[in-house]
C-alpha positions, 0 to 999 in steps of 0.5 A: 402668910398671916394675911393670906390665911386671914383672906381665906378665912374671911372669903369662906366666912362671907361665902357661908354668910351669903348662903345663910342670908338667902335662907334667912331672907327667904325662909317664909317665902314659898319657892319653886324647885327651880328658884330654890336651885338658883338660890343654892348656886348663887354663893358659888357663882359669886365666889367664882366671879371673884376668883376666875379673873386670877386664873386668866394670868395663864400661870401653869400652876394656877390653871392646873389647880383650877382643873383639880378644883373643878374635878373635885367639885363635881364629886365632893361637897363645898368644904372638900372642894375649897380645901382641895383647891387651896391645897393643890394651888399651894403645892403646885405653886411650890412645885411650878414656881414660874 
């Protein structure tokens, strides 16, 4: 349990650090709107690339949690999305142990 929580915290921290690093590296460089949008989306893309293969297992609880997370992400900020994803995965894995 401790390792799971530690893993979640480290992943969140690394995602946040990649976002901050982009701003620090490019703070003095003039960027267009399109480039700015790509830079803002990059940390989320990295996180998806790490998490997505796990959902290819076909486990019903994980697929439902992914659908809930996507729905929440379309309306709420990142922190709410992460919390909803973790909570829904935990609850659905408890309810659907297969």
